[in-house]
Structures are given as structure tokens and as C-alpha cells.
KEKE-3310 file (N, C-alpha, C; in steps of 0.2 Angstrom, whole numbers, plus 5000, padded with zeros to 4 digits):
npx = (6080:6072:6070:6062:6062:6052:6050:6036:6032:6034:6023:6009:6010:6002:5987:5973:5987:5986:5978:5986:5990:5999:6009:6010:6023:6026:6018:6024:6036:6033:6028:6039:6048:6040:6040:6053:6054:6045:6050:6059:6056:6052:6039:6031:6031:6027:6017:6017:6008:6007:5993:5991:5986:5996:6005:5998:5994:6007:6010:6000:6004:6012:6005:5988:5987:5990:5993:5985:5993:5991:6000:6012:6010:6012:6024:6026:6035:6052:6052:6038:6037:6047:6042:6029:6034:6039:6053:6067:6063:6055:6053:6056:6052:6048:6040:6039:6029:6032:6036:6047:6053:6055:6059:6072:6078:6075:6083:6096:6097:6097:6108:6119:6117:6113:6106:6104:6098:6096:6095:6081:6077:6062:6052:6062:6070:6076:6085:6086:6095:6095:6106:6111:6125:6138:6130:6123:6115:6117:6115:6114:6116:6108:6103:6101:6091:6085:6071:6075:6086:6083)
npy = (5004:4997:4999:4995:4997:4994:4993:4994:4981:4977:4986:4990:5002:5019:5028:5032:5036:5031:5019:5010:4993:4978:4969:4953:4948:4957:4952:4940:4944:4951:4941:4932:4941:4943:4930:4928:4938:4935:4925:4932:4945:4954:4947:4957:4968:4984:4987:4998:5005:5012:5020:5017:5006:4997:4996:4991:4979:4973:4972:4964:4951:4948:4950:4952:4961:4976:4994:5006:5020:5036:5046:5041:5040:5040:5052:5058:5067:5065:5068:5066:5052:5047:5053:5046:5033:5035:5038:5045:5041:5030:5013:4996:4987:4994:4992:4999:5000:5007:5020:5025:5041:5043:5032:5029:5042:5043:5033:5038:5050:5045:5036:5043:5056:5064:5074:5068:5054:5036:5022:5012:4997:4990:4981:4978:4977:4988:4987:4995:4999:5007:5013:5018:5029:5036:5046:5050:5045:5031:5025:5010:5000:4985:4976:4974:4969:4962:4956:4948:4942:4932)
npz = (5594:5580:5562:5548:5531:5518:5501:5491:5480:5462:5452:5441:5428:5427:5429:5441:5452:5466:5464:5457:5455:5460:5448:5441:5443:5453:5463:5466:5470:5482:5490:5491:5498:5509:5515:5518:5528:5538:5547:5553:5558:5574:5584:5589:5580:5574:5560:5547:5534:5518:5510:5497:5484:5479:5489:5500:5494:5494:5508:5512:5508:5519:5531:5537:5547:5550:5550:5541:5535:5532:5532:5526:5513:5494:5489:5501:5515:5521:5535:5538:5537:5546:5558:5558:5561:5573:5575:5582:5594:5598:5602:5601:5585:5569:5554:5539:5524:5510:5498:5484:5481:5495:5504:5501:5503:5517:5522:5518:5525:5538:5539:5534:5536:5526:5512:5500:5490:5492:5481:5482:5478:5469:5479:5489:5505:5517:5532:5547:5562:5578:5591:5607:5609:5617:5623:5612:5597:5587:5570:5562:5548:5546:5536:5519:5506:5491:5482:5471:5476:5485)
capx = (6074:6073:6066:6063:6059:6050:6047:6031:6034:6033:6016:6008:6010:5996:5983:5976:5992:5984:5975:5990:5991:6005:6010:6011:6030:6026:6015:6029:6041:6030:6027:6046:6050:6036:6042:6059:6053:6040:6053:6065:6054:6049:6032:6027:6033:6022:6018:6013:6008:6004:5986:5991:5985:6002:6008:5993:5995:6013:6009:5995:6008:6015:6000:5983:5987:5994:5990:5986:5995:5991:6006:6017:6007:6017:6026:6027:6042:6056:6049:6032:6039:6050:6037:6025:6038:6041:6060:6071:6061:6051:6056:6054:6053:6043:6041:6035:6029:6031:6038:6053:6060:6056:6062:6079:6079:6076:6089:6102:6097:6098:6114:6124:6115:6113:6100:6103:6093:6098:6090:6078:6074:6055:6051:6067:6070:6082:6083:6091:6095:6098:6108:6114:6132:6141:6125:6119:6112:6121:6111:6117:6113:6108:6102:6098:6090:6080:6067:6079:6092:6080)
capy = (5004:4995:5002:4991:5000:4989:4996:4990:4977:4980:4988:4992:5009:5021:5033:5036:5033:5027:5013:5005:4987:4974:4965:4946:4948:4960:4948:4935:4948:4952:4934:4930:4945:4941:4923:4930:4942:4931:4922:4937:4951:4952:4946:4964:4973:4988:4988:5004:5004:5017:5018:5016:4999:4993:4995:4987:4972:4970:4971:4958:4945:4946:4949:4957:4965:4982:5000:5010:5026:5041:5050:5038:5040:5043:5059:5061:5069:5061:5070:5063:5045:5046:5054:5040:5028:5038:5038:5040:5040:5024:5007:4990:4987:4997:4990:5003:4998:5013:5021:5029:5041:5044:5027:5030:5048:5042:5029:5042:5054:5041:5033:5048:5063:5067:5076:5064:5048:5029:5019:5006:4993:4987:4975:4977:4979:4990:4986:4999:4999:5013:5011:5024:5029:5042:5052:5051:5038:5029:5021:5005:4996:4978:4972:4976:4963:4963:4949:4943:4939:4927)
capz = (5589:5573:5557:5542:5526:5513:5496:5487:5474:5455:5450:5434:5427:5425:5434:5446:5456:5472:5462:5454:5458:5458:5443:5443:5445:5460:5468:5468:5474:5489:5493:5492:5503:5515:5517:5521:5534:5543:5553:5556:5562:5580:5584:5591:5575:5572:5553:5545:5526:5514:5508:5490:5483:5478:5496:5503:5492:5496:5515:5513:5507:5525:5536:5537:5553:5549:5551:5535:5538:5527:5532:5522:5506:5489:5489:5508:5516:5526:5541:5540:5537:5552:5563:5559:5564:5580:5575:5585:5601:5599:5604:5597:5578:5565:5547:5534:5517:5506:5491:5483:5483:5502:5508:5500:5506:5524:5523:5517:5531:5545:5539:5531:5537:5519:5508:5494:5491:5490:5477:5485:5472:5470:5484:5493:5512:5521:5539:5551:5569:5582:5597:5610:5608:5620:5624:5606:5594:5580:5566:5558:5543:5547:5531:5513:5502:5486:5481:5467:5480:5489)
cpx = (6076:6068:6067:6059:6058:6047:6042:6034:6032:6025:6015:6008:6003:5993:5976:5982:5991:5981:5979:5991:5997:6004:6010:6018:6030:6023:6020:6034:6039:6030:6034:6049:6046:6038:6049:6058:6049:6044:6059:6062:6051:6042:6028:6029:6027:6023:6013:6014:6004:5997:5986:5990:5991:6005:6004:5994:6002:6013:6005:5999:6011:6010:5994:5982:5992:5990:5991:5987:5996:5997:6012:6015:6013:6018:6026:6034:6045:6053:6043:6033:6042:6046:6032:6028:6040:6049:6063:6069:6057:6056:6053:6056:6047:6045:6036:6035:6027:6034:6044:6050:6061:6059:6070:6082:6080:6082:6096:6102:6099:6105:6120:6123:6115:6106:6099:6099:6097:6093:6088:6074:6066:6055:6057:6066:6077:6081:6089:6090:6098:6100:6111:6122:6135:6136:6121:6117:6116:6116:6115:6113:6113:6107:6099:6098:6084:6077:6071:6085:6090:6079)
cpy = (5001:4998:4998:4995:4995:4993:4992:4987:4980:4981:4990:5000:5012:5026:5030:5032:5028:5020:5008:4999:4983:4970:4957:4945:4951:4956:4942:4938:4949:4946:4932:4934:4943:4935:4924:4933:4939:4928:4926:4943:4949:4951:4953:4969:4977:4989:4994:5004:5010:5015:5017:5008:4995:4991:4990:4980:4969:4968:4965:4951:4943:4945:4954:4961:4970:4988:5004:5017:5031:5045:5048:5037:5042:5050:5062:5063:5064:5062:5066:5055:5043:5048:5049:5034:5029:5037:5045:5038:5034:5018:5001:4990:4990:4995:4995:5000:5004:5013:5025:5036:5042:5039:5028:5037:5047:5038:5033:5047:5051:5038:5038:5055:5067:5069:5072:5058:5041:5027:5012:5002:4991:4981:4974:4980:4982:4990:4990:4998:5005:5010:5018:5023:5036:5048:5054:5045:5037:5024:5017:5002:4989:4974:4976:4970:4965:4956:4945:4940:4933:4920)
cpz = (5583:5568:5551:5537:5520:5507:5493:5481:5468:5454:5443:5434:5426:5431:5435:5450:5462:5470:5459:5458:5456:5452:5445:5446:5452:5465:5470:5472:5481:5493:5495:5498:5510:5519:5521:5528:5540:5549:5556:5560:5569:5580:5585:5586:5574:5564:5551:5537:5523:5511:5501:5489:5482:5485:5500:5501:5494:5504:5516:5512:5514:5530:5534:5543:5553:5550:5544:5538:5532:5526:5528:5515:5501:5490:5496:5509:5521:5533:5543:5541:5544:5558:5564:5562:5571:5581:5577:5592:5603:5601:5600:5590:5575:5558:5543:5527:5514:5499:5490:5480:5491:5506:5507:5503:5514:5526:5523:5523:5537:5545:5537:5533:5531:5516:5502:5495:5489:5485:5480:5479:5474:5474:5489:5500:5514:5528:5543:5558:5572:5589:5600:5610:5611:5620:5618:5603:5588:5577:5562:5553:5544:5541:5525:5508:5497:5485:5476:5470:5484:5485)
residu = (MET:GLU:LEU:ILE:LEU:TRP:ARG:HIS:ALA:GLU:ALA:VAL:ASP:GLY:LEU:PRO:ASP:MET:GLU:ARG:HIS:LEU:THR:ASP:LYS:GLY:LEU:ARG:GLN:ALA:GLU:ARG:MET:ALA:SER:PHE:LEU:ARG:SER:ARG:ILE:PRO:GLN:ASP:THR:ARG:ILE:LEU:VAL:SER:PRO:ALA:LYS:ARG:ALA:GLN:GLN:THR:ALA:HIS:ALA:LEU:THR:ARG:HIS:PHE:ILE:THR:GLU:PRO:ALA:ILE:ALA:PRO:ASN:CYS:SER:VAL:HIS:SER:LEU:LEU:ASN:ALA:ALA:ASN:TRP:PRO:ASP:GLY:ASP:GLY:CYS:VAL:LEU:ILE:VAL:GLY:HIS:GLN:PRO:VAL:LEU:GLY:GLU:ALA:ALA:ALA:ARG:LEU:LEU:CYS:ASP:SER:GLN:VAL:SER:PHE:SER:VAL:LYS:LYS:GLY:ALA:VAL:TRP:TRP:LEU:THR:GLN:ARG:PRO:LEU:GLU:GLY:ASP:PHE:GLN:THR:ASN:LEU:ARG:LEU:VAL:ILE:ALA:PRO:ASP:GLN:LEU)
# end
């Protein structure tokens, strides 16, 4: 299984939190990352997106064909995020467009079995893969890239 964690691009500050939209810079970040991902993700990738406006706008840069998943809204738990992705029991590729700190917490849990959190930059992607290893599973970091690196 492959799991791609994509943090929403830069958004305006303010309330209500769910209505925050991308800044002009955020729109450029989302488009840059979408262009990078378009030729790399498998055709049958399942795309799950937070219902927050900034996550929806980020995903729209890539495609209009995604699932809005309330379980990965801001302030969700790592358990909710991984359950929505069907990790580790699923197959294929799942791309999640979501939020900090849960994306960084999920990466730390899967890579280090840690309760701490990695910092996932705005608009960045963390691409994880899972493979069987001696009756268990091993999670590997395939790629980490931020929009300013493209």
C-alpha cells in the first residue's frame, strides 16, 4: 500500500476555520504540487480530502474526482486518518489532503512508532509505502517534497 500525505497549501488566517481559503501563493503552491503529482500517482489512486475549504481548493488543483472525508477534518486523530485510508490493510494508493499536526503525527507514527510529530510544510507531500517483511510490515519513506522545491 502507498499513502501520500499532502498538506493543504497556504491559506488566509481567520475564522471560521473551515472557511479559510487559499492565498494567491497557496493557489500557486497547490498548482505546482498538483503538476508534480499528476504524472507520478497511479491512475486508480483513491483521493480523500478534508471538508475544509483550503483542503478542497488544494485538491481541486489536481482533480475534481475526490472523496470529501469528514473523518480527516482539522483536529482529527491519527487513528481517524489512518482508518479513513484503510492503513495498513488496504491496497493500492491513497492520497490524503489534510492538515497539521495530524499529518506529521501520522508520518511519525508510521515511520518511527513515535507519539511526536514531524513538521509538514504547507503544500508539501510525504509519500509512504508499506511492504511485508518477515511476517510483519515495514513502512518506508519514498518521498518528501515541498512546493518551493519544484
